[in-house]
C-alpha positions in Angstrom: -9.2 -7.6 20.5 -10.9 -9.2 17.6 -12.2 -7.4 14.4 -15.6 -8.3 13.1 -16.0 -7.8 9.7 -17.4 -4.6 8.2 -20.7 -3.9 6.4 -19.9 -2.9 3.1 -23.7 -1.6 2.9 -22.5 0.6 6.0 -18.9 1.5 4.5 -20.0 2.6 0.9 -22.1 5.8 3.5 -18.7 7.0 4.8 -17.4 6.9 1.0 -20.6 8.3 -0.6 -20.0 11.1 2.4 -16.4 11.8 1.4 -17.4 11.9 -2.3 -19.7 14.6 -2.2 -17.4 16.5 -0.1 -15.0 15.9 -2.8 -17.2 17.0 -5.5 -17.4 20.3 -4.4 -13.7 20.8 -4.1 -11.9 18.6 -6.7 -10.8 21.8 -8.9 -8.4 22.7 -5.9 -7.3 19.3 -4.8 -7.1 17.3 -8.4 -4.5 20.0 -10.2 -1.7 20.1 -7.8 -1.1 16.2 -7.3 -2.1 15.5 -10.4 1.1 17.8 -12.3 3.3 16.6 -9.4 4.5 13.4 -11.6 3.8 15.5 -14.7 6.6 17.5 -13.9 9.0 14.5 -13.3 7.6 13.2 -16.7 8.7 16.3 -18.2 11.9 17.0 -16.7 13.2 13.1 -16.6 11.7 11.9 -19.2 11.9 15.0 -21.6 14.6 16.0 -19.8 17.5 13.7 -19.0 15.7 11.3 -21.6 17.8 13.2 -24.1 20.4 11.8 -22.7 19.3 8.5 -21.4 18.2 6.5 -24.8 16.9 3.3 -23.7 16.8 1.4 -20.2 16.5 -2.6 -21.0 15.5 -1.6 -24.9 12.4 0.2 -23.6 12.9 3.7 -24.3 13.9 5.8 -20.9 9.9 8.2 -21.4 8.3 4.4 -21.8 10.7 3.4 -19.1 9.5 5.9 -16.1 6.1 6.8 -17.1 4.1 3.7 -16.1 6.1 3.9 -12.8 5.0 7.5 -12.4 1.5 6.5 -12.8 2.0 4.6 -9.9 3.5 7.3 -8.3 0.4 9.1 -8.8 -1.9 6.9 -7.0 0.7 7.0 -4.1 0.6 10.5 -3.3 -2.8 10.8 -3.8 -4.0 8.3 -1.7 -1.1 9.1 1.5 -2.4 12.3 1.5 -6.1 11.2 2.1 -5.5 9.0 4.6 -3.0 11.8 6.3 -3.8 15.3 7.0 -7.2 14.8 5.4 -8.3 12.1 7.3 -6.4 13.6 10.8 -8.4 16.5 10.2 -11.7 15.0 9.9 -10.7 12.7 13.1 -9.3 15.4 15.3 -10.1 19.1 14.2 -13.7 18.7 12.7 -14.8 15.7 14.9 -16.8 13.9 12.1 -15.6 10.7 13.2 -16.9 10.8 16.4 -20.5 12.3 14.6 -19.9 9.1 12.9 -19.9 7.3 15.6 -23.3 7.9 17.6 -24.9 6.2 14.7 -24.9 3.1 13.4 -22.0 3.3 12.0 -19.2 1.1 13.5 -15.3 1.7 13.6 -14.9 -1.2 11.0 -16.7 0.5 8.7 -15.7 3.6 9.1 -11.9 2.5 8.2 -13.6 0.4 5.2 -15.5 3.9 4.0 -12.4 6.0 4.5 -9.4 3.4 2.9 -12.3 2.8 0.3 -12.5 6.6 -0.2 -8.7 7.1 -0.6 -8.5 4.2 -3.1 -10.8 5.7 -5.6 -9.2 9.2 -5.2 -5.7 7.3 -5.5 -7.3 5.4 -8.3 -9.0 8.8 -10.5 -5.4 10.6 -9.7 -3.9 7.2 -11.3 -6.1 7.0 -14.5 -6.0 10.6 -15.4 -2.3 10.3 -15.5 -2.5 6.9 -17.7 -4.6 8.9 -20.1 -1.7 12.0 -20.2 0.5 9.6 -21.5 -1.0 7.9 -23.4 -1.6 11.5 -25.4 1.6 11.7 -25.0 2.4 8.3 -27.2 4.0 6.4 -24.2 2.0 3.2 -24.2 2.6 0.7 -25.9 0.1 -2.2 -24.9 -3.3 -2.3 -25.5 -3.0 -4.2 -21.5 -3.0 -0.5 -20.1 -6.5 -0.4 -20.2 -6.5 -3.5 -17.5 -4.9 -0.8 -15.2 -7.3 0.9 -13.6 -8.2 -2.2 -11.2 -4.8 -2.7 -9.7 -4.5 0.8 -9.8 -7.6 1.1 -7.2 -5.3 -2.0 -5.5 -2.3 -0.1 -5.4 -4.2 3.1 -3.6 -6.3 0.7 -1.4 -2.9 -0.7 -0.1 -1.7 2.8 0.3 -4.5 3.7 2.3 -4.4 1.1 4.7 -0.9 1.3 5.7 -1.6 5.7 5.7 -4.6 5.2 7.7 -3.0 2.9 10.1 -0.6 5.7 10.6 -2.8 8.2 11.4 -5.1 6.2 13.7 -1.4 5.7 16.5 0.4 8.7 15.8 -0.2 11.4 18.5 -0.2 14.6 16.8 0.2 15.5 13.1 3.6 16.9 13.2 4.6 13.0 12.9 3.4 13.1 9.6 7.4 15.2 8.5 8.6 11.5 9.5 6.0 9.6 7.1 7.0 11.7 4.0 10.3 11.9 4.6 11.0 8.5 5.7 8.8 6.5 4.2 6.8 7.6 0.9 9.8 9.9 -0.8 12.6 6.8 -0.4 9.6 4.8 -2.2 9.0 7.1 -4.6 12.8 7.5 -5.3 14.0 3.9 -5.1 10.9 2.2 -6.6 12.3 1.6 -9.4 10.3 4.0 -10.8 13.7 6.2 -12.8 16.0 3.4 -12.7 15.8 -0.4 -12.8 15.2 -2.2 -9.5 18.2 -4.5 -10.3 20.8 -2.0 -10.1 20.5 -1.2 -6.9 22.7 -2.8 -4.3 21.4 -6.1 -2.9 20.4 -4.7 0.8 18.6 -2.0 -1.0 17.0 -4.5 -3.6 15.3 -6.8 -0.4 14.6 -3.8 1.2 12.7 -2.5 -2.2 11.3 -5.4 -3.2 9.2 -5.3 0.3 7.3 -1.9 -0.3 4.3 -1.8 -2.0 5.3 1.0 -4.8 7.6 -1.4 -6.4 5.0 -4.1 -7.1 2.6 -1.1 -8.8 5.9 0.0 -11.1 6.2 -3.5 -12.0 2.3 -4.1 -12.8 1.9 -1.0 -14.4 4.8 -1.2 -16.5 4.0 -4.6 -17.3 0.6 -3.6 -18.4 1.7 -0.1 -20.4 4.5 -2.6 -22.5 2.6 -6.0 -23.1 2.3 -7.9 -19.7 4.0 -11.3 -18.4 0.6 -12.4 -16.9 2.3 -14.5 -13.6 4.4 -11.3 -13.1 1.5 -8.9 -12.4 -1.1 -11.6 -11.1 2.0 -12.1 -8.4 2.5 -8.5 -7.3 -1.2 -8.0 -7.1 -1.6 -11.0 -4.5 1.2 -9.6 -2.6 -0.5 -5.6 -2.3 -3.8 -7.7 -1.4 -1.9 -9.4 1.2 -0.4 -6.4 3.1 -3.6 -4.6 2.9 -5.4 -7.7 4.2 -2.9 -8.2 6.8 -2.9 -4.1 7.7 -6.3 -3.5 7.8 -6.8 -4.4 11.4 -4.3 -2.1 12.7 -6.0 1.1 12.2 -9.6 -0.9 12.9 -7.8 -1.5 16.4 -5.9 1.6 17.0 -9.0 4.4 15.9 -11.4 2.0 18.5 -9.1 2.5 21.1 -8.8 5.9 20.6 -12.7 6.7 19.1 -14.7 4.8 21.3 -12.3 3.6 24.5 
């Protein structure tokens, strides 16, 4: 089964629908996911950071702050394409309603991925403003971070929507968050240098998208190595494109067949 190219114009209609809904509930949804990395910053950066002066010559607060910015993107995208997408698909049957219009499955998936990426970049950019206010950003290159946060959000959205499209019931999200999202958060290089892990763990961590997004954010916040930033961004883009056909095919079988 081939995957046809989506129509961006139609996909943006799906995106706008989600934006309109979000505009009515954002106050209740923004703060919980926003405060999670903020609490980690307070506990680890300003708490544990009193005992760990520097890592690789970087103050510990400055070291973890960009990584937590990347984690805000991950959590934002992950939640949007997990329970929120499941309820639209299975409980409210919104996807079924969309597909009786000129919207095709690939347009629906594209719109959902774009929306999850948008929501993720809202969280990441808001957290970037917070850490900048704390004086934890050392380079003006941090202003270039939002497009890369969006790229990371699209990658996590593609992963999460692929999972959502394949699972038979929402109970399976326990495995997704416990065995995939949380380990990435702990071992993606946010709280300690990636090269301190055992060699096998470094290999595993390198293949996770959070590692690459953390590296991008840290580089831009401290003064980038341009080739490193572009290389990590290319990896995220390639993974997103490689994963995109999975939710399209799975959603087509689930909703159309």
